[in-house]
C-alpha positions as CSV (number, residue, x, y, z in Angstrom):
1,X,139.2,74.1,83.2
2,X,141.8,75.8,85.4
3,X,141.2,78.9,87.5
4,X,142.8,81.1,90.2
5,X,141.1,83.4,92.6
6,X,142.7,86.7,93.7
7,X,141.3,89.0,96.4
8,X,141.2,92.6,95.5
9,X,140.4,95.7,97.6
10,X,136.9,96.8,98.6
11,X,135.7,93.2,98.9
12,X,136.1,92.2,95.3
13,X,137.6,89.0,93.9
14,X,139.1,88.4,90.5
15,X,138.7,84.9,89.0
16,X,141.0,84.1,86.1
17,X,139.8,81.1,84.0
18,X,141.5,79.1,81.3
19,X,139.2,76.6,79.5
20,X,141.0,73.5,78.2
21,X,140.6,72.7,74.5
22,X,138.4,69.7,74.9
23,X,136.0,71.6,77.2
24,X,136.1,74.6,74.8
25,X,135.2,72.3,71.9
26,X,132.2,71.0,74.0
27,X,131.1,74.6,74.5
28,X,131.4,75.4,70.8
29,X,129.3,72.3,70.0
30,X,126.7,73.4,72.6
31,X,126.6,76.8,70.9
32,X,126.0,75.0,67.6
33,X,123.0,73.2,69.1
34,X,121.7,76.4,70.4
35,X,122.0,78.4,67.2
36,X,121.8,75.9,64.3
37,X,118.3,77.0,63.5
38,X,119.6,80.4,62.5
39,X,121.4,79.1,59.5
40,X,119.8,78.4,56.1
41,X,121.8,76.0,54.0
42,X,120.6,74.6,50.7
43,X,119.6,70.9,51.0
44,X,118.9,71.0,54.7
45,X,115.7,71.9,56.6
46,X,116.1,74.8,59.1
47,X,118.0,73.5,62.2
48,X,119.0,70.2,60.5
49,X,122.4,71.3,59.0
50,X,125.2,69.3,60.5
51,X,127.9,71.0,62.6
52,X,130.7,70.3,60.0
53,X,128.6,71.7,57.1
54,X,128.0,75.0,58.9
55,X,131.7,75.2,59.9
56,X,132.8,74.5,56.3
57,X,130.5,77.3,55.0
58,X,130.9,79.9,57.7
59,X,133.8,78.8,59.9
60,X,133.9,77.7,63.5
61,X,134.2,81.4,64.5
62,X,130.5,82.0,64.1
63,X,129.9,80.0,67.3
64,X,132.5,81.7,69.5
65,X,130.3,84.5,70.9
66,X,127.6,82.1,72.1
67,X,130.2,79.5,73.2
68,X,131.8,82.2,75.3
69,X,128.5,83.0,77.1
70,X,127.9,79.3,77.7
71,X,131.5,78.7,79.1
72,X,131.4,81.8,81.3
73,X,128.0,80.9,82.9
74,X,128.9,77.3,83.3
75,X,132.3,77.7,84.8
76,X,131.4,80.7,87.0
77,X,128.6,78.6,88.6
78,X,131.0,75.7,89.0
79,X,133.7,77.8,90.7
80,X,131.1,79.3,93.1
81,X,130.0,75.7,94.0
82,X,133.6,74.8,94.8
83,X,134.3,78.0,96.8
84,X,131.5,78.5,99.3
85,X,133.3,81.4,100.9
86,X,132.8,83.5,97.7
87,X,129.4,85.1,98.1
88,X,128.7,87.5,95.2
89,X,126.6,90.5,96.1
90,X,126.4,92.0,92.6
91,X,126.5,90.9,88.9
92,X,129.9,89.8,87.8
93,X,131.9,91.7,85.2
94,X,133.5,89.5,82.6
95,X,136.6,90.4,80.5
96,X,137.6,88.0,77.7
97,X,141.4,87.8,77.4
98,X,141.8,85.2,74.7
99,X,139.3,83.7,72.4
100,X,139.9,81.6,69.3
101,X,138.7,78.2,67.9
102,X,141.4,76.6,70.0
103,X,141.4,78.4,73.4
104,X,139.3,80.6,75.6
105,X,140.6,82.6,78.6
106,X,138.6,85.1,80.6
107,X,138.6,87.0,83.9
108,X,135.6,87.6,86.1
109,X,135.6,90.4,88.7
110,X,132.8,90.4,91.2
111,X,131.9,92.2,94.5
112,X,131.5,89.7,97.3
113,X,130.3,89.5,100.9
114,X,133.2,90.9,102.9
115,X,135.1,88.8,105.3
116,X,136.0,90.4,108.7
117,X,136.9,89.7,112.3
118,X,134.1,90.3,114.8
119,X,134.9,93.3,117.0
120,X,134.4,93.0,120.7
121,X,130.7,92.5,121.4
122,X,130.8,91.4,125.1
123,X,131.9,93.2,128.2
124,X,131.1,96.7,126.9
125,X,129.5,99.4,129.0
126,X,127.0,102.0,127.7
127,X,124.8,104.6,129.4
128,X,121.3,103.7,130.5
129,X,118.5,105.8,129.0
130,X,115.9,107.2,131.4
131,X,112.3,106.3,130.7
132,X,110.5,108.8,132.9
133,X,107.1,110.4,132.3
134,X,106.3,113.6,134.2
135,X,102.8,114.6,135.4
136,X,103.1,117.6,133.1
137,X,103.5,115.3,130.1
138,X,100.5,113.4,131.2
139,X,98.5,116.6,131.5
140,X,99.7,117.7,128.1
141,X,98.5,114.4,126.6
142,X,95.2,114.7,128.3
143,X,94.8,118.2,127.0
144,X,95.6,116.9,123.5
145,X,92.8,114.4,123.8
146,X,90.5,117.0,125.1
147,X,91.2,119.1,122.0
148,X,90.5,116.1,119.8
149,X,87.1,115.7,121.5
150,X,86.2,119.4,121.0
151,X,83.1,120.6,119.1
152,X,83.0,123.5,116.7
153,X,79.9,125.7,117.3
154,X,78.7,128.1,114.6
155,X,78.5,131.8,115.6
156,X,77.0,134.6,113.6
157,X,76.9,137.6,115.9
158,X,80.4,138.8,115.5
159,X,83.3,139.0,113.0
160,X,85.9,136.2,112.7
161,X,88.7,136.3,115.2
162,X,92.0,134.4,115.8
163,X,91.3,130.9,117.1
164,X,88.1,130.6,115.1
165,X,87.6,128.0,112.3
166,X,86.3,129.7,109.2
167,X,84.8,128.3,106.0
168,X,85.8,130.3,103.0
169,X,85.9,130.4,99.2
170,X,89.1,131.8,97.7
171,X,90.5,132.4,94.3
172,X,94.1,133.7,93.9
173,X,95.8,135.4,91.0
174,X,99.2,136.9,90.2
175,X,99.2,139.8,87.8
176,X,95.6,139.1,87.1
177,X,96.2,135.4,86.1
178,X,94.9,132.6,88.2
179,X,97.5,129.9,89.2
180,X,97.2,126.2,89.9
181,X,96.2,125.3,93.4
182,X,95.0,128.9,94.2
183,X,91.3,128.3,94.1
184,X,89.0,126.4,96.5
185,X,85.4,126.4,97.8
186,X,84.1,125.8,101.3
187,X,87.7,125.5,102.6
188,X,88.1,125.1,106.3
189,X,90.8,127.5,107.7
190,X,91.7,127.8,111.4
191,X,92.8,131.3,112.0
192,X,96.2,131.3,113.8
193,X,97.2,127.9,112.4
194,X,99.7,129.6,109.9
195,X,98.6,127.1,107.3
196,X,98.2,129.8,104.6
197,X,100.6,132.3,103.2
198,X,101.8,134.8,105.9
199,X,99.4,137.6,106.3
200,X,96.4,135.8,104.8
201,X,94.8,134.6,108.1
202,X,95.3,138.0,109.7
203,X,93.2,139.6,106.9
204,X,90.4,137.0,107.2
205,X,90.2,137.9,110.9
206,X,87.6,140.7,111.1
207,X,85.5,139.5,108.2
208,X,81.8,138.8,108.8
209,X,79.6,136.0,107.4
210,X,78.7,136.7,103.8
211,X,81.4,139.3,103.4
212,X,83.6,139.3,100.3
213,X,87.0,140.8,100.3
214,X,90.3,141.0,98.2
215,X,93.3,140.0,100.3
216,X,96.8,140.9,99.1
217,X,99.7,138.8,100.2
218,X,103.3,138.1,99.1
219,X,104.6,134.6,98.6
220,X,107.8,133.9,100.6
221,X,111.0,134.1,98.6
222,X,111.7,130.4,99.3
223,X,108.2,129.2,98.4
224,X,108.3,125.7,96.9
225,X,106.7,126.7,93.6
226,X,109.5,128.7,92.0
227,X,107.0,130.4,89.6
228,X,105.2,132.0,92.6
229,X,108.2,132.6,94.9
230,X,108.4,136.3,95.9
231,X,105.3,137.2,93.9
232,X,102.5,139.4,95.1
233,X,99.1,137.7,94.9
234,X,95.5,138.8,95.3
235,X,92.9,136.4,96.7
236,X,89.2,137.0,96.3
237,X,87.8,135.7,99.5
238,X,84.2,135.0,100.7
239,X,83.5,134.0,104.3
240,X,80.6,131.5,104.7
241,X,80.9,130.3,108.3
242,X,82.5,131.1,111.6
243,X,82.9,128.4,114.2
244,X,84.3,128.6,117.7
245,X,85.9,125.7,119.6
246,X,84.0,124.2,122.5
247,X,86.1,122.0,124.8
248,X,84.5,119.3,126.9
249,X,85.0,119.5,130.7
250,X,87.7,117.3,132.0
251,X,85.6,115.2,134.4
252,X,84.3,111.7,134.8
253,X,81.7,112.1,132.0
254,X,84.5,113.0,129.6
255,X,86.4,109.8,130.6
256,X,83.2,107.7,130.0
257,X,82.7,109.3,126.6
258,X,86.2,108.7,125.2
259,X,87.3,105.6,127.0
260,X,86.2,102.4,128.8
261,X,86.9,104.0,132.2
262,X,84.3,105.4,134.6
263,X,86.4,108.1,136.2
264,X,88.9,110.7,135.0
265,X,91.5,109.4,137.5
266,X,91.3,105.9,136.0
267,X,91.6,107.4,132.5
268,X,94.7,109.5,133.5
269,X,96.3,106.5,135.1
270,X,95.8,104.5,131.9
271,X,97.3,107.3,129.8
272,X,100.3,107.5,132.1
273,X,100.8,103.7,132.0
274,X,100.7,103.7,128.2
275,X,103.1,106.7,128.1
276,X,105.5,104.9,130.4
277,X,105.4,101.7,128.3
278,X,106.1,103.8,125.2
279,X,108.9,105.6,127.0
280,X,110.4,102.3,128.1
281,X,110.3,100.9,124.6
282,X,112.0,104.1,123.2
283,X,114.6,103.9,125.9
284,X,115.3,100.2,125.2
285,X,115.6,100.9,121.5
286,X,118.0,103.8,122.2
287,X,120.1,101.6,124.5
288,X,120.3,98.9,121.9
289,X,121.2,101.4,119.2
290,X,124.0,102.7,121.4
291,X,125.1,99.1,122.1
292,X,125.3,98.4,118.3
293,X,127.1,101.6,117.7
294,X,129.7,100.7,120.4
295,X,130.2,97.3,118.9
296,X,130.5,98.5,115.3
297,X,132.7,101.5,116.1
298,X,136.0,99.5,116.0
299,X,134.9,97.2,113.1
300,X,137.2,97.2,110.1
301,X,135.0,96.1,107.1
302,X,135.6,96.9,103.5
303,X,132.1,97.2,102.2
304,X,131.5,96.6,98.5
305,X,129.6,99.4,96.7
306,X,126.8,97.0,95.7
307,X,125.8,96.4,99.4
308,X,125.8,100.2,100.2
309,X,123.9,101.0,97.0
310,X,121.3,98.3,97.8
311,X,120.8,99.9,101.2
312,X,120.4,103.3,99.6
313,X,117.8,101.9,97.3
314,X,115.9,100.5,100.3
315,X,116.1,103.9,102.1
316,X,114.9,105.7,99.0
317,X,112.0,103.3,98.5
318,X,111.1,103.7,102.2
319,X,111.1,107.5,101.8
320,X,108.8,107.2,98.7
321,X,106.4,105.0,100.7
322,X,106.3,107.6,103.5
323,X,105.7,110.4,101.0
324,X,102.8,108.4,99.5
325,X,101.2,107.8,102.9
326,X,101.4,111.6,103.4
327,X,99.8,112.2,100.1
328,X,102.9,113.7,98.6
329,X,104.6,112.6,95.4
330,X,108.3,111.8,95.7
331,X,109.1,114.0,92.7
332,X,107.3,116.9,94.4
333,X,109.3,116.3,97.6
334,X,112.5,116.6,95.6
335,X,111.2,119.8,94.1
336,X,110.1,121.3,97.4
337,X,113.4,120.5,99.1
338,X,115.3,121.7,96.0
339,X,117.3,118.5,95.8
340,X,118.0,115.6,93.4
341,X,118.0,111.9,94.0
342,X,121.8,111.9,93.4
343,X,122.4,114.5,96.1
344,X,119.9,112.7,98.4
345,X,121.8,109.4,98.0
346,X,125.1,111.2,98.6
347,X,123.8,112.8,101.8
348,X,122.5,109.5,103.1
349,X,125.5,107.4,102.1
350,X,127.1,107.5,105.6
351,X,123.9,106.3,107.1
352,X,123.7,103.4,104.6
353,X,127.3,102.4,105.4
354,X,126.5,102.3,109.1
355,X,123.4,100.3,108.5
356,X,125.1,97.7,106.4
357,X,128.0,97.4,108.8
358,X,125.7,96.9,111.7
359,X,123.6,94.3,109.9
360,X,126.7,92.3,108.8
361,X,128.1,92.3,112.4
362,X,124.8,91.3,114.0
363,X,124.3,88.5,111.5
364,X,127.8,87.2,112.3
365,X,127.1,87.4,116.0
366,X,124.0,85.3,115.5
367,X,126.0,82.8,113.5
368,X,128.8,82.7,116.0
369,X,126.6,82.3,119.0
370,X,124.3,79.9,117.2
371,X,121.2,82.0,118.1
372,X,118.2,80.3,116.4
373,X,114.4,80.2,116.6
374,X,112.9,77.1,118.0
375,X,109.5,75.6,116.9
376,X,108.1,76.3,120.4
377,X,109.1,80.0,120.1
378,X,107.5,80.2,116.7
379,X,104.3,78.6,117.8
380,X,104.1,80.9,120.8
381,X,104.6,84.0,118.6
382,X,102.0,82.8,116.1
383,X,99.5,82.1,119.0
384,X,100.1,85.6,120.3
385,X,99.5,87.2,116.9
386,X,96.4,85.1,116.4
387,X,94.9,86.3,119.7
388,X,95.6,89.9,118.8
389,X,93.2,89.6,115.8
390,X,90.7,87.3,117.5
391,X,91.4,84.2,115.4
392,X,92.3,80.7,116.2
393,X,95.9,79.6,115.4
394,X,94.7,77.5,112.5
395,X,92.7,80.4,111.0
396,X,95.5,82.9,111.5
397,X,98.3,80.7,110.0
398,X,96.1,79.8,107.0
399,X,96.2,83.4,105.8
400,X,100.0,83.9,106.2
401,X,102.4,84.0,103.3
402,X,106.1,83.3,103.3
403,X,106.9,87.0,104.0
404,X,104.6,87.0,107.0
405,X,106.4,84.0,108.5
406,X,109.7,85.6,107.7
407,X,108.7,88.8,109.5
408,X,107.7,86.8,112.7
409,X,110.9,84.8,112.6
410,X,113.0,87.9,112.2
411,X,111.2,89.5,115.1
412,X,111.9,86.6,117.4
413,X,115.5,86.4,116.2
414,X,116.0,90.1,116.9
415,X,114.6,89.9,120.4
416,X,116.8,86.9,121.2
417,X,119.9,88.6,119.8
418,X,119.4,91.8,121.9
419,X,118.5,89.8,125.0
420,X,121.9,88.1,124.5
421,X,123.7,91.4,124.0
422,X,122.1,93.0,127.0
423,X,122.9,90.1,129.2
424,X,126.6,90.1,128.1
425,X,127.2,93.9,128.3
426,X,126.6,96.5,131.0
427,X,123.9,99.1,130.6
428,X,124.2,101.5,133.5
C-alpha cells in the first residue's frame, strides 16, 4: 500500500491511497470469508462453497464492494497510526478513484485538529476589574431577604388594591370560545407584578371578596401565541381572598430567625462578606476572560467546521437544559422568540468560534508549559470535596464515577493554568 498526504485549507487533509495487487487480493479474500454465507450453490452447504467456485459462477466482482470497505478501514487506521500528527475531528469522506479485480485506489478527505503557532501568552497587560460592594448594595440585599421572610395576612374589610396578593378564579375566552391556558382556579396574583395581560391587574384592583366580574383586555400584538396576538379577550373572574404583605422588623430577632447570628449587625457583616467574595470571584473570572481574549486576539487558526459545529451542538444542549430547569420546552422557546434552530446556530456561530479557539490555545499552553495535576493535588481536592458533604475520603471516592474524577481534575488543571497566566502577565 502506498499513500500520500496533502494538507488542504480549513484544516483538512487529503490522503490518496493505492493498494498493491497482492494486498488487494487479500482484501478480496477477506470479503469472501465475510460474505460467503450469502451464496447458495448446489452441492455445498451454506457458507461452505470455495472461493474459486463462487468466482467461477458469479465473478470476482461480487466481492469488490465489501473488499473496498475492508481496505479503506484497514489502511485508513494504519495511516493514522503512522501519522500521529493527523488527528481527525470528523468522519472521513471516501472517494473511490479506481476499483477492479486487479487494483484499488481511493482518496480520503477528513477534517483534522488544526496546527498553529501559539500567540504571545506572556507579558501582556489587561485592566483590573474592581470588586467593590457598597453599603447600598448590602442594604438592598438585606431588604430582599426581608421580603423573602414576609408573611401574607388575609384582609376582608376592604377591596383589593395594588400591592395586594389576590386569590382568583378566571376563565378567558375570545369571541366566546375558551382558549388553552386561559382558565385557572385559586390562582395567586400579586397586583402590580405585571404578570398578566396589560390591564388585567388594574381591573382586579377594586374587587371585593366573593365578587365576580368580567374583565376585558387585549392581548399584545407581539404575544407569543400567534392565534391570540392582538385579540380582545374576556375573562370571567371571581375573587376569593385578599392578602396584604407584612414585613418583619429588621432587628436582632429577625437575624436570629433567618440566620445563625444573634445580632442584625453580625448578619449584615456576613451578608457583606459573602457579597464581597462573590464580587471578587466575578472580577477574577472577568479578568481571566479578558486575558484569554487578549491571547486569542492575534491567533491565526483555521478551524474545521466539525469543531465549530460540535461546540454549537454543546451550546444548544446547554440551552435545552436551562429551558428544562425553567419548566419551558425548547420547542416553545423557539416559538416564543420567533426563531428556528438554524437561525439560532447562525447567531451563535461567532461565539462558538471564539470558544473553540480559546480552548485549543489554552490546551496548547498546558502542553507547552507541562502543566499537570499531581497525586497530592488530586488527593487534597478529593479531601476538600468529601468534607463539604460530611463524608470520609474513602466514602466519598467510592461513589465517584469517571466523569466525577474528570471534573475534579479539570478544575485543578484550570486553576493551575490561570494561576500561571496571571503570574506571567500584568493585571493592573
